[in-house]
TILUM-869401 format. One record per atom (N, C-alpha, C, O): residue number from 0; residue in one letter; atom name; x, y, z. Coordinates in steps of 0.02 Angstrom, whole numbers, plus 50000, padded with zeros to 5 digits. Example, Ala and Ser with C-alpha at 12.3 -4.5 7.8 and 13.67 -1.06 7.14 Angstrom:
% TILUM-869401
SITE|num|residu|atome|xx|yy|zz
SITE|0|A|N|50660|49716|50390
SITE|0|A|CA|50615|49775|50390
SITE|0|A|C|50660|49835|50390
SITE|0|A|O|50712|49834|50423
SITE|1|S|N|50642|49888|50354
SITE|1|S|CA|50684|49947|50357
SITE|1|S|C|50645|50002|50394
SITE|1|S|O|50670|50057|50402
***
This chain:
% TILUM-869401
SITE|num|residu|atome|xx|yy|zz
SITE|0|M|N|51117|51877|48509
SITE|0|M|CA|51065|51930|48519
SITE|0|M|C|51081|51932|48587
SITE|0|M|O|51129|51896|48604
SITE|1|G|N|51052|51967|48635
SITE|1|G|CA|51050|51991|48711
SITE|1|G|C|51027|51926|48758
SITE|1|G|O|51022|51867|48744
SITE|2|I|N|51019|51953|48806
SITE|2|I|CA|50993|51929|48869
SITE|2|I|C|50894|51904|48836
SITE|2|I|O|50859|51945|48808
SITE|3|S|N|50879|51857|48845
SITE|3|S|CA|50831|51849|48821
SITE|3|S|C|50768|51827|48880
SITE|3|S|O|50712|51809|48861
SITE|4|R|N|50781|51829|48927
SITE|4|R|CA|50750|51802|48989
SITE|4|R|C|50755|51844|49061
SITE|4|R|O|50813|51856|49079
SITE|5|F|N|50710|51863|49097
SITE|5|F|CA|50714|51885|49146
SITE|5|F|C|50750|51851|49201
SITE|5|F|O|50799|51867|49233
SITE|6|T|N|50707|51794|49201
SITE|6|T|CA|50751|51752|49258
SITE|6|T|C|50842|51724|49244
SITE|6|T|O|50881|51705|49287
SITE|7|D|N|50854|51732|49166
SITE|7|D|CA|50923|51735|49158
SITE|7|D|C|50960|51782|49203
SITE|7|D|O|51010|51764|49234
SITE|8|I|N|50940|51829|49205
SITE|8|I|CA|50976|51893|49236
SITE|8|I|C|50982|51895|49311
SITE|8|I|O|51015|51936|49342
SITE|9|I|N|50948|51850|49337
SITE|9|I|CA|50936|51844|49412
SITE|9|I|C|51013|51795|49430
SITE|9|I|O|51047|51801|49481
SITE|10|S|N|51025|51752|49378
SITE|10|S|CA|51092|51708|49396
SITE|10|S|C|51152|51748|49383
SITE|10|S|O|51205|51717|49389
SITE|11|F|N|51156|51812|49365
SITE|11|F|CA|51215|51854|49359
SITE|11|F|C|51227|51873|49435
SITE|11|F|O|51192|51861|49485
SITE|12|S|N|51291|51907|49426
SITE|12|S|CA|51334|51917|49478
SITE|12|S|C|51319|51995|49477
SITE|12|S|O|51307|52020|49422
SITE|13|N|N|51318|52044|49541
SITE|13|N|CA|51310|52106|49523
SITE|13|N|C|51362|52148|49491
SITE|13|N|O|51350|52207|49477
SITE|14|N|N|51428|52117|49475
SITE|14|N|CA|51473|52145|49424
SITE|14|N|C|51450|52133|49357
SITE|14|N|O|51443|52184|49323
SITE|15|E|N|51440|52094|49338
SITE|15|E|CA|51394|52044|49263
SITE|15|E|C|51354|52112|49240
SITE|15|E|O|51368|52151|49193
SITE|16|I|N|51292|52115|49297
SITE|16|I|CA|51239|52152|49285
SITE|16|I|C|51263|52237|49283
SITE|16|I|O|51240|52280|49246
SITE|17|S|N|51296|52242|49317
SITE|17|S|CA|51319|52333|49285
SITE|17|S|C|51360|52329|49229
SITE|17|S|O|51345|52368|49184
SITE|18|N|N|51417|52286|49216
SITE|18|N|CA|51440|52286|49160
SITE|18|N|C|51385|52288|49091
SITE|18|N|O|51392|52329|49047
SITE|19|T|N|51342|52245|49091
SITE|19|T|CA|51287|52223|49038
SITE|19|T|C|51242|52315|49039
SITE|19|T|O|51232|52352|48991
SITE|20|I|N|51229|52323|49092
SITE|20|I|CA|51192|52385|49107
SITE|20|I|C|51225|52447|49057
SITE|20|I|O|51195|52490|49025
SITE|21|I|N|51292|52434|49063
SITE|21|I|CA|51342|52496|49018
SITE|21|I|C|51351|52470|48962
SITE|21|I|O|51360|52514|48920
SITE|22|K|N|51353|52417|48939
SITE|22|K|CA|51344|52386|48871
SITE|22|K|C|51273|52392|48839
SITE|22|K|O|51265|52402|48779
SITE|23|T|N|51230|52387|48876
SITE|23|T|CA|51146|52395|48847
SITE|23|T|C|51143|52472|48830
SITE|23|T|O|51123|52493|48775
SITE|24|E|N|51162|52509|48877
SITE|24|E|CA|51158|52591|48870
SITE|24|E|C|51192|52613|48812
SITE|24|E|O|51165|52653|48773
SITE|25|K|N|51261|52586|48801
SITE|25|K|CA|51297|52610|48715
SITE|25|K|C|51238|52578|48668
SITE|25|K|O|51216|52610|48621
SITE|26|E|N|51220|52525|48679
SITE|26|E|CA|51196|52488|48623
SITE|26|E|C|51117|52534|48617
SITE|26|E|O|51093|52531|48560
SITE|27|L|N|51084|52568|48660
SITE|27|L|CA|51022|52613|48654
SITE|27|L|C|51053|52668|48629
SITE|27|L|O|51039|52688|48572
SITE|28|F|N|51101|52702|48672
SITE|28|F|CA|51121|52761|48627
SITE|28|F|C|51132|52752|48565
SITE|28|F|O|51115|52800|48529
SITE|29|N|N|51168|52685|48525
SITE|29|N|CA|51176|52694|48461
SITE|29|N|C|51116|52675|48428
SITE|29|N|O|51110|52697|48370
SITE|30|L|N|51074|52643|48447
SITE|30|L|CA|51004|52636|48406
SITE|30|L|C|50969|52713|48402
SITE|30|L|O|50943|52728|48348
SITE|31|R|N|50969|52754|48448
SITE|31|R|CA|50938|52808|48453
SITE|31|R|C|50984|52854|48409
SITE|31|R|O|50952|52891|48373
SITE|32|F|N|51066|52860|48404
SITE|32|F|CA|51084|52878|48360
SITE|32|F|C|51061|52881|48288
SITE|32|F|O|51042|52927|48251
SITE|33|K|N|51068|52825|48281
SITE|33|K|CA|51041|52796|48209
SITE|33|K|C|50976|52815|48181
SITE|33|K|O|50965|52837|48124
SITE|34|K|N|50929|52803|48234
SITE|34|K|CA|50851|52828|48226
SITE|34|K|C|50867|52912|48204
SITE|34|K|O|50838|52941|48158
SITE|35|A|N|50905|52935|48237
SITE|35|A|CA|50910|53032|48228
SITE|35|A|C|50932|53059|48166
SITE|35|A|O|50910|53110|48138
SITE|36|T|N|50998|53004|48139
SITE|36|T|CA|51027|53014|48065
SITE|36|T|C|50998|52988|48002
SITE|36|T|O|51013|52997|47944
SITE|37|R|N|50942|52946|48036
SITE|37|R|CA|50891|52916|47984
SITE|37|R|C|50945|52867|47938
SITE|37|R|O|50959|52872|47878
SITE|38|Q|N|50972|52816|47991
SITE|38|Q|CA|51024|52765|47969
SITE|38|Q|C|50963|52699|47965
SITE|38|Q|O|50909|52696|47993
SITE|39|S|N|50988|52662|47930
SITE|39|S|CA|50924|52590|47946
SITE|39|S|C|50947|52548|48000
SITE|39|S|O|51002|52522|48000
SITE|40|F|N|50900|52542|48050
SITE|40|F|CA|50909|52495|48104
SITE|40|F|C|50823|52467|48108
SITE|40|F|O|50774|52487|48078
SITE|41|K|N|50831|52416|48156
SITE|41|K|CA|50765|52373|48172
SITE|41|K|C|50732|52414|48226
SITE|41|K|O|50759|52421|48280
SITE|42|S|N|50663|52445|48209
SITE|42|S|CA|50645|52497|48272
SITE|42|S|C|50631|52454|48320
SITE|42|S|O|50649|52474|48376
SITE|43|H|N|50604|52400|48319
SITE|43|H|CA|50589|52346|48389
SITE|43|H|C|50637|52347|48428
SITE|43|H|O|50619|52348|48487
SITE|44|E|N|50688|52347|48419
SITE|44|E|CA|50772|52339|48453
SITE|44|E|C|50764|52388|48519
SITE|44|E|O|50779|52372|48576
SITE|45|I|N|50732|52465|48492
SITE|45|I|CA|50752|52512|48533
SITE|45|I|C|50690|52493|48614
SITE|45|I|O|50698|52504|48674
SITE|46|R|N|50644|52468|48583
SITE|46|R|CA|50590|52427|48641
SITE|46|R|C|50625|52381|48677
SITE|46|R|O|50636|52399|48734
SITE|47|E|N|50642|52334|48662
SITE|47|E|CA|50679|52273|48661
SITE|47|E|C|50742|52293|48731
SITE|47|E|O|50745|52272|48789
SITE|48|K|N|50791|52346|48689
SITE|48|K|CA|50850|52376|48756
SITE|48|K|C|50822|52423|48806
SITE|48|K|O|50845|52426|48863
SITE|49|K|N|50768|52463|48785
SITE|49|K|CA|50737|52486|48848
SITE|49|K|C|50713|52447|48895
SITE|49|K|O|50708|52473|48950
SITE|50|R|N|50693|52378|48887
SITE|50|R|CA|50655|52338|48922
SITE|50|R|C|50710|52307|48967
SITE|50|R|O|50710|52310|49028
SITE|51|Q|N|50760|52276|48924
SITE|51|Q|CA|50818|52242|48954
SITE|51|Q|C|50855|52299|49003
SITE|51|Q|O|50867|52280|49060
SITE|52|L|N|50870|52350|48991
SITE|52|L|CA|50903|52387|49045
SITE|52|L|C|50838|52399|49103
SITE|52|L|O|50854|52399|49162
SITE|53|A|N|50771|52407|49086
SITE|53|A|CA|50732|52406|49167
SITE|53|A|C|50756|52335|49200
SITE|53|A|O|50789|52336|49251
SITE|54|H|N|50744|52296|49180
SITE|54|H|CA|50761|52227|49194
SITE|54|H|C|50806|52218|49231
SITE|54|H|O|50796|52185|49283
SITE|55|L|N|50881|52246|49216
SITE|55|L|CA|50951|52245|49246
SITE|55|L|C|50942|52286|49299
SITE|55|L|O|50952|52269|49358
SITE|56|K|N|50918|52356|49276
SITE|56|K|CA|50925|52397|49347
SITE|56|K|C|50872|52383|49406
SITE|56|K|O|50876|52406|49463
SITE|57|T|N|50834|52350|49386
SITE|57|T|CA|50777|52312|49430
SITE|57|T|C|50808|52269|49484
SITE|57|T|O|50795|52276|49544
SITE|58|I|N|50859|52217|49454
SITE|58|I|CA|50860|52176|49479
SITE|58|I|C|50937|52192|49532
SITE|58|I|O|50958|52162|49581
SITE|59|L|N|50958|52241|49503
SITE|59|L|CA|51026|52283|49526
SITE|59|L|C|50992|52318|49599
SITE|59|L|O|51008|52299|49655
SITE|60|T|N|50947|52366|49588
SITE|60|T|CA|50919|52392|49641
SITE|60|T|C|50902|52352|49706
SITE|60|T|O|50922|52361|49764
SITE|61|L|N|50853|52298|49678
SITE|61|L|CA|50842|52252|49725
SITE|61|L|C|50888|52216|49769
SITE|61|L|O|50881|52210|49830
SITE|62|R|N|50934|52193|49734
SITE|62|R|CA|50983|52164|49763
SITE|62|R|C|51027|52204|49824
SITE|62|R|O|51050|52180|49877
SITE|63|L|N|51031|52264|49800
SITE|63|L|CA|51076|52321|49841
SITE|63|L|C|51024|52338|49886
SITE|63|L|O|51051|52346|49941
SITE|64|K|N|50958|52348|49889
SITE|64|K|CA|50918|52355|49931
SITE|64|K|C|50921|52302|49995
SITE|64|K|O|50929|52312|50056
SITE|65|S|N|50914|52256|49965
SITE|65|S|CA|50911|52197|50018
SITE|65|S|C|50985|52183|50053
SITE|65|S|O|50983|52167|50113
SITE|66|K|N|51039|52187|50026
SITE|66|K|CA|51103|52210|50057
SITE|66|K|C|51096|52267|50104
SITE|66|K|O|51119|52258|50161
SITE|67|T|N|51070|52321|50091
SITE|67|T|CA|51087|52370|50134
SITE|67|T|C|51019|52343|50215
SITE|67|T|O|51025|52360|50274
SITE|68|K|N|50976|52309|50192
SITE|68|K|CA|50933|52313|50235
SITE|68|K|C|50968|52252|50298
SITE|68|K|O|50962|52256|50359
SITE|69|Q|N|51002|52201|50262
SITE|69|Q|CA|51028|52153|50309
SITE|69|Q|C|51082|52191|50338
SITE|69|Q|O|51082|52188|50399
SITE|70|H|N|51135|52231|50310
SITE|70|H|CA|51168|52277|50349
SITE|70|H|C|51163|52313|50391
SITE|70|H|O|51210|52325|50429
SITE|71|I|N|51087|52351|50401
SITE|71|I|CA|51061|52367|50449
SITE|71|I|C|51047|52324|50510
SITE|71|I|O|51067|52333|50567
SITE|72|N|N|51011|52280|50486
SITE|72|N|CA|50990|52227|50552
SITE|72|N|C|51043|52203|50583
SITE|72|N|O|51037|52194|50643
SITE|73|K|N|51108|52186|50552
SITE|73|K|CA|51164|52172|50602
SITE|73|K|C|51192|52221|50646
SITE|73|K|O|51223|52207|50698
SITE|74|I|N|51180|52283|50623
SITE|74|I|CA|51209|52335|50674
SITE|74|I|C|51156|52349|50731
SITE|74|I|O|51168|52374|50786
SITE|75|N|N|51106|52332|50711
SITE|75|N|CA|51052|52331|50765
SITE|75|N|C|51035|52277|50813
SITE|75|N|O|50990|52285|50854
***
């Protein structure tokens, strides 16, 4: 299965998070495509993938913002 906990994502590096975001977006696209073409799929997986994607993007955004702040503080 996928990543189960938000705390597990925190231990990933930024590159791993970016790769996982791409993978999750592809999986979400495939699930939406299955839904549109009326193929069999587990409907709860769409919600899970959307939440997982939100977690990943949140962690990555927070990390990038903190690095930007640190860089600005070093300059000043």
